[in-house]
N, CA, C and O atoms as CSV, one atom per row, in Angstrom:
chain,resi,resn,atom,element,x,y,z
A,1,MET,N,N,129.865,81.257,45.288
A,1,MET,CA,C,129.231,80.956,43.948
A,1,MET,C,C,129.518,79.597,43.497
A,1,MET,O,O,130.651,79.126,43.408
A,2,LYS,N,N,128.351,78.948,43.198
A,2,LYS,CA,C,128.512,77.547,42.672
A,2,LYS,C,C,128.000,77.554,41.289
A,2,LYS,O,O,126.950,78.117,40.978
A,3,THR,N,N,128.819,76.869,40.405
A,3,THR,CA,C,128.486,76.824,39.045
A,3,THR,C,C,128.235,75.322,38.589
A,3,THR,O,O,128.918,74.426,39.085
A,4,THR,N,N,127.400,75.088,37.784
A,4,THR,CA,C,127.305,73.715,37.124
A,4,THR,C,C,127.102,73.693,35.722
A,4,THR,O,O,126.122,74.274,35.256
A,5,PHE,N,N,127.972,73.045,34.927
A,5,PHE,CA,C,128.001,73.044,33.513
A,5,PHE,C,C,127.312,71.715,33.042
A,5,PHE,O,O,127.617,70.610,33.491
A,6,LYS,N,N,126.346,71.939,32.085
A,6,LYS,CA,C,125.653,70.713,31.461
A,6,LYS,C,C,125.535,71.006,29.923
A,6,LYS,O,O,125.489,72.140,29.447
A,7,GLU,N,N,125.493,69.828,29.205
A,7,GLU,CA,C,125.071,70.128,27.742
A,7,GLU,C,C,123.664,69.627,27.716
A,7,GLU,O,O,123.387,68.503,28.135
A,8,GLU,N,N,122.800,70.419,27.244
A,8,GLU,CA,C,121.402,70.140,27.038
A,8,GLU,C,C,120.864,70.489,25.610
A,8,GLU,O,O,121.016,71.602,25.106
A,9,ASN,N,N,120.248,69.488,25.024
A,9,ASN,CA,C,119.731,69.686,23.718
A,9,ASN,C,C,120.760,70.439,22.714
A,9,ASN,O,O,120.369,71.327,21.956
A,10,GLY,N,N,121.841,70.094,22.763
A,10,GLY,CA,C,122.992,70.639,21.871
A,10,GLY,C,C,123.466,71.916,22.353
A,10,GLY,O,O,124.347,72.474,21.699
A,11,ASN,N,N,122.978,72.507,23.485
A,11,ASN,CA,C,123.345,73.828,24.023
A,11,ASN,C,C,124.307,73.588,25.234
A,11,ASN,O,O,124.194,72.589,25.944
A,12,TYR,N,N,125.231,74.522,25.431
A,12,TYR,CA,C,125.996,74.534,26.626
A,12,TYR,C,C,125.256,75.335,27.674
A,12,TYR,O,O,124.933,76.495,27.419
A,13,VAL,N,N,124.985,74.806,28.785
A,13,VAL,CA,C,124.257,75.497,29.815
A,13,VAL,C,C,125.157,75.597,31.043
A,13,VAL,O,O,125.784,74.631,31.478
A,14,MET,N,N,125.189,76.909,31.618
A,14,MET,CA,C,125.970,77.154,32.900
A,14,MET,C,C,124.896,77.632,33.893
A,14,MET,O,O,124.177,78.603,33.655
A,15,TYR,N,N,124.828,76.929,34.975
A,15,TYR,CA,C,123.910,77.349,36.097
A,15,TYR,C,C,124.706,78.014,37.067
A,15,TYR,O,O,125.858,77.643,37.293
A,16,PHE,N,N,124.147,79.021,37.688
A,16,PHE,CA,C,124.805,79.811,38.755
A,16,PHE,C,C,123.923,79.845,39.894
A,16,PHE,O,O,122.712,80.027,39.774
A,17,ASP,N,N,124.601,79.646,41.171
A,17,ASP,CA,C,123.927,79.598,42.377
A,17,ASP,C,C,124.804,80.405,43.352
A,17,ASP,O,O,125.939,80.060,43.679
A,18,GLY,N,N,124.170,81.518,43.788
A,18,GLY,CA,C,124.871,82.438,44.723
A,18,GLY,C,C,125.222,83.854,44.186
A,18,GLY,O,O,124.594,84.419,43.291
A,19,ARG,N,N,126.255,84.339,44.811
A,19,ARG,CA,C,126.605,85.792,44.463
A,19,ARG,C,C,127.843,85.780,43.534
A,19,ARG,O,O,128.884,85.267,43.944
A,20,LEU,N,N,127.772,86.295,42.367
A,20,LEU,CA,C,128.899,86.494,41.558
A,20,LEU,C,C,129.523,87.874,41.756
A,20,LEU,O,O,129.362,88.785,40.944
A,21,ASP,N,N,130.246,87.985,42.880
A,21,ASP,CA,C,130.911,89.188,43.223
A,21,ASP,C,C,132.374,89.098,42.925
A,21,ASP,O,O,132.873,88.072,42.462
A,22,THR,N,N,133.065,90.191,43.197
A,22,THR,CA,C,134.461,90.269,42.880
A,22,THR,C,C,135.289,89.165,43.420
A,22,THR,O,O,136.204,88.679,42.755
A,23,ALA,N,N,134.972,88.738,44.671
A,23,ALA,CA,C,135.746,87.657,45.329
A,23,ALA,C,C,135.513,86.303,44.551
A,23,ALA,O,O,136.452,85.513,44.451
A,24,ALA,N,N,134.321,86.028,44.017
A,24,ALA,CA,C,133.960,84.851,43.438
A,24,ALA,C,C,134.304,84.806,41.933
A,24,ALA,O,O,134.340,83.725,41.345
A,25,ALA,N,N,134.548,85.938,41.329
A,25,ALA,CA,C,134.792,85.994,39.917
A,25,ALA,C,C,136.050,85.169,39.359
A,25,ALA,O,O,135.959,84.509,38.324
A,26,PRO,N,N,137.123,85.244,40.045
A,26,PRO,CA,C,138.208,84.427,39.403
A,26,PRO,C,C,137.962,82.888,39.333
A,26,PRO,O,O,138.285,82.263,38.323
A,27,GLN,N,N,137.410,82.304,40.368
A,27,GLN,CA,C,137.105,80.942,40.439
A,27,GLN,C,C,135.919,80.697,39.390
A,27,GLN,O,O,136.000,79.728,38.635
A,28,THR,N,N,134.873,81.518,39.333
A,28,THR,CA,C,133.796,81.262,38.438
A,28,THR,C,C,134.226,81.431,36.978
A,28,THR,O,O,133.685,80.747,36.109
A,29,GLU,N,N,135.203,82.339,36.672
A,29,GLU,CA,C,135.746,82.382,35.347
A,29,GLU,C,C,136.441,81.084,34.923
A,29,GLU,O,O,136.300,80.628,33.788
A,30,ARG,N,N,137.193,80.503,35.861
A,30,ARG,CA,C,137.901,79.262,35.545
A,30,ARG,C,C,136.850,78.196,35.358
A,30,ARG,O,O,136.996,77.396,34.433
A,31,GLU,N,N,135.819,78.117,36.145
A,31,GLU,CA,C,134.749,77.033,35.920
A,31,GLU,C,C,133.954,77.329,34.603
A,31,GLU,O,O,133.219,76.452,34.151
A,32,MET,N,N,134.069,78.449,34.021
A,32,MET,CA,C,133.379,78.618,32.827
A,32,MET,C,C,134.139,78.405,31.575
A,32,MET,O,O,133.659,78.629,30.464
A,33,GLU,N,N,135.414,77.937,31.799
A,33,GLU,CA,C,136.256,77.646,30.651
A,33,GLU,C,C,135.574,76.757,29.564
A,33,GLU,O,O,135.711,77.075,28.383
A,34,PRO,N,N,134.887,75.720,29.890
A,34,PRO,CA,C,134.238,74.786,28.949
A,34,PRO,C,C,133.388,75.663,27.843
A,34,PRO,O,O,133.234,75.234,26.700
A,35,LEU,N,N,132.919,76.762,28.219
A,35,LEU,CA,C,132.061,77.600,27.425
A,35,LEU,C,C,132.928,78.074,26.183
A,35,LEU,O,O,132.450,78.203,25.056
A,36,LYS,N,N,134.120,78.294,26.477
A,36,LYS,CA,C,135.049,78.826,25.347
A,36,LYS,C,C,135.116,77.943,24.097
A,36,LYS,O,O,135.471,78.403,23.011
A,37,GLU,N,N,134.767,76.667,24.277
A,37,GLU,CA,C,134.888,75.754,23.235
A,37,GLU,C,C,133.477,75.448,22.763
A,37,GLU,O,O,133.040,74.299,22.828
A,38,CYS,N,N,132.708,76.529,22.254
A,38,CYS,CA,C,131.379,76.501,21.968
A,38,CYS,C,C,131.081,76.390,20.510
A,38,CYS,O,O,129.899,76.401,20.168
A,39,ALA,N,N,131.990,76.288,19.642
A,39,ALA,CA,C,131.769,76.404,18.235
A,39,ALA,C,C,130.635,75.256,17.981
A,39,ALA,O,O,130.851,74.110,18.373
A,40,GLY,N,N,129.550,75.561,17.386
A,40,GLY,CA,C,128.476,74.642,16.992
A,40,GLY,C,C,127.511,74.541,18.089
A,40,GLY,O,O,126.532,73.818,17.908
A,41,HIS,N,N,127.650,75.174,19.220
A,41,HIS,CA,C,126.831,75.219,20.434
A,41,HIS,C,C,126.391,76.581,20.840
A,41,HIS,O,O,127.237,77.464,20.984
A,42,ASP,N,N,125.112,76.818,21.035
A,42,ASP,CA,C,124.718,78.107,21.694
A,42,ASP,C,C,124.978,77.907,23.211
A,42,ASP,O,O,125.072,76.779,23.695
A,43,ILE,N,N,125.083,78.961,23.889
A,43,ILE,CA,C,125.251,79.019,25.384
A,43,ILE,C,C,124.090,79.645,26.084
A,43,ILE,O,O,123.577,80.702,25.717
A,44,ILE,N,N,123.693,78.927,27.130
A,44,ILE,CA,C,122.532,79.522,28.067
A,44,ILE,C,C,123.185,79.747,29.475
A,44,ILE,O,O,123.752,78.847,30.094
A,45,LEU,N,N,123.060,80.946,29.890
A,45,LEU,CA,C,123.480,81.290,31.259
A,45,LEU,C,C,122.165,81.252,32.088
A,45,LEU,O,O,121.303,82.121,31.956
A,46,ASP,N,N,122.062,80.306,32.867
A,46,ASP,CA,C,120.865,80.185,33.725
A,46,ASP,C,C,121.142,80.868,35.131
A,46,ASP,O,O,121.951,80.411,35.939
A,47,CYS,N,N,120.421,81.956,35.325
A,47,CYS,CA,C,120.648,82.751,36.528
A,47,CYS,C,C,119.501,82.621,37.511
A,47,CYS,O,O,119.247,83.542,38.287
A,48,ASN,N,N,118.734,81.382,37.492
A,48,ASN,CA,C,117.661,81.238,38.426
A,48,ASN,C,C,118.056,81.392,39.902
A,48,ASN,O,O,117.339,82.010,40.689
A,49,ASP,N,N,119.207,80.820,40.253
A,49,ASP,CA,C,119.619,80.872,41.631
A,49,ASP,C,C,120.756,81.918,41.941
A,49,ASP,O,O,121.412,81.863,42.981
A,50,MET,N,N,120.943,82.853,40.992
A,50,MET,CA,C,122.059,83.818,41.147
A,50,MET,C,C,121.379,84.956,41.977
A,50,MET,O,O,120.301,85.435,41.624
A,51,GLU,N,N,122.000,85.339,43.008
A,51,GLU,CA,C,121.516,86.386,43.987
A,51,GLU,C,C,122.016,87.855,43.595
A,51,GLU,O,O,121.364,88.866,43.857
A,52,TYR,N,N,123.199,87.854,42.963
A,52,TYR,CA,C,123.837,89.106,42.864
A,52,TYR,C,C,124.861,89.005,41.659
A,52,TYR,O,O,125.354,87.914,41.376
A,53,ILE,N,N,125.148,90.056,41.014
A,53,ILE,CA,C,126.243,90.088,39.962
A,53,ILE,C,C,127.017,91.410,40.083
A,53,ILE,O,O,126.393,92.471,40.089
A,54,SER,N,N,128.343,91.379,40.178
A,54,SER,CA,C,129.140,92.631,40.352
A,54,SER,C,C,129.587,92.921,38.916
A,54,SER,O,O,129.346,92.203,37.945
A,55,SER,N,N,130.259,94.051,38.914
A,55,SER,CA,C,130.978,94.437,37.549
A,55,SER,C,C,131.891,93.408,37.105
A,55,SER,O,O,132.010,93.213,35.895
A,56,SER,N,N,132.553,92.721,37.947
A,56,SER,CA,C,133.405,91.567,37.576
A,56,SER,C,C,132.725,90.523,36.891
A,56,SER,O,O,133.197,89.954,35.906
A,57,GLY,N,N,131.523,90.243,37.446
A,57,GLY,CA,C,130.654,89.164,36.889
A,57,GLY,C,C,130.133,89.567,35.525
A,57,GLY,O,O,130.038,88.740,34.618
A,58,LEU,N,N,129.815,90.760,35.388
A,58,LEU,CA,C,129.374,91.339,34.111
A,58,LEU,C,C,130.425,91.248,33.054
A,58,LEU,O,O,130.140,90.991,31.884
A,59,ARG,N,N,131.588,91.450,33.456
A,59,ARG,CA,C,132.849,91.355,32.536
A,59,ARG,C,C,133.040,89.944,32.088
A,59,ARG,O,O,133.462,89.705,30.957
A,60,ILE,N,N,132.737,88.988,32.954
A,60,ILE,CA,C,132.806,87.548,32.611
A,60,ILE,C,C,131.810,87.285,31.574
A,60,ILE,O,O,132.165,86.717,30.542
A,61,PHE,N,N,130.590,87.647,31.751
A,61,PHE,CA,C,129.494,87.393,30.863
A,61,PHE,C,C,129.786,88.062,29.501
A,61,PHE,O,O,129.493,87.465,28.465
A,62,LEU,N,N,130.343,89.254,29.475
A,62,LEU,CA,C,130.786,89.913,28.320
A,62,LEU,C,C,131.886,89.201,27.524
A,62,LEU,O,O,131.874,89.162,26.294
A,63,ASN,N,N,132.780,88.674,28.237
A,63,ASN,CA,C,133.938,87.867,27.527
A,63,ASN,C,C,133.379,86.582,26.933
A,63,ASN,O,O,133.812,86.167,25.859
A,64,ILE,N,N,132.488,85.984,27.566
A,64,ILE,CA,C,131.708,84.895,26.938
A,64,ILE,C,C,131.002,85.151,25.766
A,64,ILE,O,O,131.020,84.379,24.808
A,65,LEU,N,N,130.315,86.311,25.798
A,65,LEU,CA,C,129.496,86.655,24.706
A,65,LEU,C,C,130.541,87.044,23.404
A,65,LEU,O,O,130.301,86.585,22.287
A,66,LYS,N,N,131.556,87.809,23.616
A,66,LYS,CA,C,132.593,88.082,22.614
A,66,LYS,C,C,133.134,86.799,22.041
A,66,LYS,O,O,133.201,86.673,20.819
A,67,ASN,N,N,133.534,85.816,22.874
A,67,ASN,CA,C,134.063,84.627,22.393
A,67,ASN,C,C,133.042,83.744,21.594
A,67,ASN,O,O,133.355,83.165,20.553
A,68,ALA,N,N,131.857,83.690,22.136
A,68,ALA,CA,C,130.802,82.983,21.328
A,68,ALA,C,C,130.531,83.513,20.004
A,68,ALA,O,O,130.524,82.782,19.013
A,69,LYS,N,N,130.296,84.823,19.954
A,69,LYS,CA,C,130.101,85.529,18.696
A,69,LYS,C,C,131.194,85.215,17.635
A,69,LYS,O,O,130.913,84.906,16.477
A,70,SER,N,N,132.336,85.306,18.067
A,70,SER,CA,C,133.544,84.995,17.164
A,70,SER,C,C,133.482,83.592,16.590
A,70,SER,O,O,134.060,83.290,15.546
A,71,LYS,N,N,132.775,82.763,17.297
A,71,LYS,CA,C,132.687,81.237,16.841
A,71,LYS,C,C,131.326,80.970,16.246
A,71,LYS,O,O,131.037,79.815,15.934
A,72,GLY,N,N,130.465,81.964,16.067
A,72,GLY,CA,C,129.321,81.838,15.376
A,72,GLY,C,C,128.030,81.272,16.294
A,72,GLY,O,O,126.995,80.822,15.804
A,73,SER,N,N,128.293,81.382,17.626
A,73,SER,CA,C,127.401,80.926,18.525
A,73,SER,C,C,126.687,82.125,19.209
A,73,SER,O,O,127.191,83.248,19.214
A,74,LYS,N,N,125.450,81.828,19.807
A,74,LYS,CA,C,124.680,82.909,20.462
A,74,LYS,C,C,124.737,82.579,22.040
A,74,LYS,O,O,125.047,81.469,22.471
A,75,VAL,N,N,124.410,83.645,22.818
A,75,VAL,CA,C,124.484,83.510,24.173
A,75,VAL,C,C,123.064,84.052,24.649
A,75,VAL,O,O,122.594,85.120,24.258
A,76,PHE,N,N,122.467,83.225,25.501
A,76,PHE,CA,C,121.129,83.555,25.949
A,76,PHE,C,C,121.227,83.592,27.555
A,76,PHE,O,O,121.925,82.789,28.175
A,77,ILE,N,N,120.505,84.546,28.138
A,77,ILE,CA,C,120.394,84.493,29.533
A,77,ILE,C,C,119.011,84.089,29.923
A,77,ILE,O,O,118.040,84.618,29.382
A,78,ARG,N,N,118.885,83.173,30.840
A,78,ARG,CA,C,117.671,82.544,31.268
A,78,ARG,C,C,117.406,82.638,32.680
A,78,ARG,O,O,118.309,82.579,33.514
A,79,ASN,N,N,116.036,82.800,33.006
A,79,ASN,CA,C,115.644,82.840,34.402
A,79,ASN,C,C,116.277,83.930,35.296
A,79,ASN,O,O,116.680,83.688,36.433
A,80,ILE,N,N,116.341,85.163,34.703
A,80,ILE,CA,C,116.881,86.227,35.642
A,80,ILE,C,C,115.809,86.908,36.285
A,80,ILE,O,O,114.754,87.208,35.725
A,81,ASN,N,N,116.151,87.188,37.681
A,81,ASN,CA,C,115.116,87.948,38.428
A,81,ASN,C,C,115.187,89.406,38.100
A,81,ASN,O,O,116.028,89.912,37.357
A,82,ASN,N,N,114.207,90.044,38.738
A,82,ASN,CA,C,114.049,91.529,38.361
A,82,ASN,C,C,115.162,92.283,38.804
A,82,ASN,O,O,115.562,93.192,38.077
A,83,GLU,N,N,115.790,92.025,40.008
A,83,GLU,CA,C,116.885,92.747,40.591
A,83,GLU,C,C,118.027,92.683,39.646
A,83,GLU,O,O,118.618,93.727,39.371
A,84,LEU,N,N,118.414,91.485,39.093
A,84,LEU,CA,C,119.530,91.297,38.197
A,84,LEU,C,C,119.263,91.948,36.872
A,84,LEU,O,O,120.152,92.525,36.246
A,85,ARG,N,N,117.900,91.836,36.415
A,85,ARG,CA,C,117.525,92.429,35.198
A,85,ARG,C,C,117.735,94.012,35.224
A,85,ARG,O,O,118.015,94.638,34.202
A,86,ASN,N,N,117.578,94.597,36.459
A,86,ASN,CA,C,117.822,95.964,36.554
A,86,ASN,C,C,119.252,96.307,36.467
A,86,ASN,O,O,119.575,97.338,35.877
A,87,VAL,N,N,120.116,95.559,36.985
A,87,VAL,CA,C,121.492,95.660,36.828
A,87,VAL,C,C,121.865,95.539,35.320
A,87,VAL,O,O,122.617,96.388,34.841
A,88,PHE,N,N,121.437,94.648,34.639
A,88,PHE,CA,C,121.636,94.578,33.156
A,88,PHE,C,C,121.128,95.755,32.375
A,88,PHE,O,O,121.731,96.205,31.401
A,89,ALA,N,N,119.956,96.255,32.853
A,89,ALA,CA,C,119.394,97.435,32.147
A,89,ALA,C,C,120.322,98.711,32.389
A,89,ALA,O,O,120.609,99.488,31.478
A,90,LEU,N,N,120.741,98.842,33.634
A,90,LEU,CA,C,121.370,100.088,34.119
A,90,LEU,C,C,122.707,100.086,33.342
A,90,LEU,O,O,123.161,101.181,33.009
A,91,THR,N,N,123.332,99.040,33.044
A,91,THR,CA,C,124.686,98.912,32.377
A,91,THR,C,C,124.636,98.759,30.894
A,91,THR,O,O,125.667,98.680,30.226
A,92,GLY,N,N,123.438,98.718,30.377
A,92,GLY,CA,C,123.176,98.644,28.920
A,92,GLY,C,C,123.331,97.180,28.442
A,92,GLY,O,O,123.221,96.953,27.238
A,93,PHE,N,N,123.560,96.259,29.237
A,93,PHE,CA,C,123.705,94.887,28.864
A,93,PHE,C,C,122.470,94.180,28.312
A,93,PHE,O,O,122.566,93.148,27.646
A,94,THR,N,N,121.284,94.776,28.613
A,94,THR,CA,C,120.046,94.150,28.031
A,94,THR,C,C,120.087,94.275,26.482
A,94,THR,O,O,119.389,93.509,25.818
A,95,ASN,N,N,120.878,95.212,25.869
A,95,ASN,CA,C,120.972,95.421,24.481
A,95,ASN,C,C,121.978,94.402,23.957
A,95,ASN,O,O,122.003,94.181,22.746
A,96,LEU,N,N,122.792,93.780,24.764
A,96,LEU,CA,C,123.863,92.999,24.225
A,96,LEU,C,C,123.387,91.422,24.241
A,96,LEU,O,O,123.813,90.605,23.425
A,97,PHE,N,N,122.531,91.136,25.189
A,97,PHE,CA,C,122.175,89.632,25.337
A,97,PHE,C,C,120.779,89.431,25.011
A,97,PHE,O,O,119.967,90.356,25.039
A,98,GLU,N,N,120.467,88.172,24.686
A,98,GLU,CA,C,119.086,87.769,24.453
A,98,GLU,C,C,118.616,87.051,25.693
A,98,GLU,O,O,119.287,86.149,26.195
A,99,PHE,N,N,117.535,87.427,26.155
A,99,PHE,CA,C,116.904,86.925,27.368
A,99,PHE,C,C,115.720,85.908,27.027
A,99,PHE,O,O,114.847,86.271,26.238
A,100,ILE,N,N,115.678,84.674,27.594
A,100,ILE,CA,C,114.658,83.780,27.369
A,100,ILE,C,C,114.131,83.270,28.674
A,100,ILE,O,O,113.209,82.455,28.690
C-alpha cells in the first residue's frame, strides 16, 4: 500500500494505491497521522487506486472519521470503485461516510 498526503483547496487529501489489508494497516495508519491535525480542514480519502480494503483498513477509516468529527471536520470518500463500495455497504459504512 502506498499513500500520498496533499493539501488541496484547503482540504487534506490522502491518496491510496494498492491493498489496504491487515499487513499494510500499521504502516498506513502511521502515514495517515497528518490527518489527525485536521481542525479547520475537511478530509478527502481518495480511493481511485485502492484495490482492496480489509476490516483493519475500515477501522483506520473509522478512527479518522471519529477524530475529524470531534474537531468539526468532515470526511469524504472519493473515487471508490464498485467492489469497495460493496464492502462499505455490507459493513454499514455507507451510512457513516459521505461519498463524492
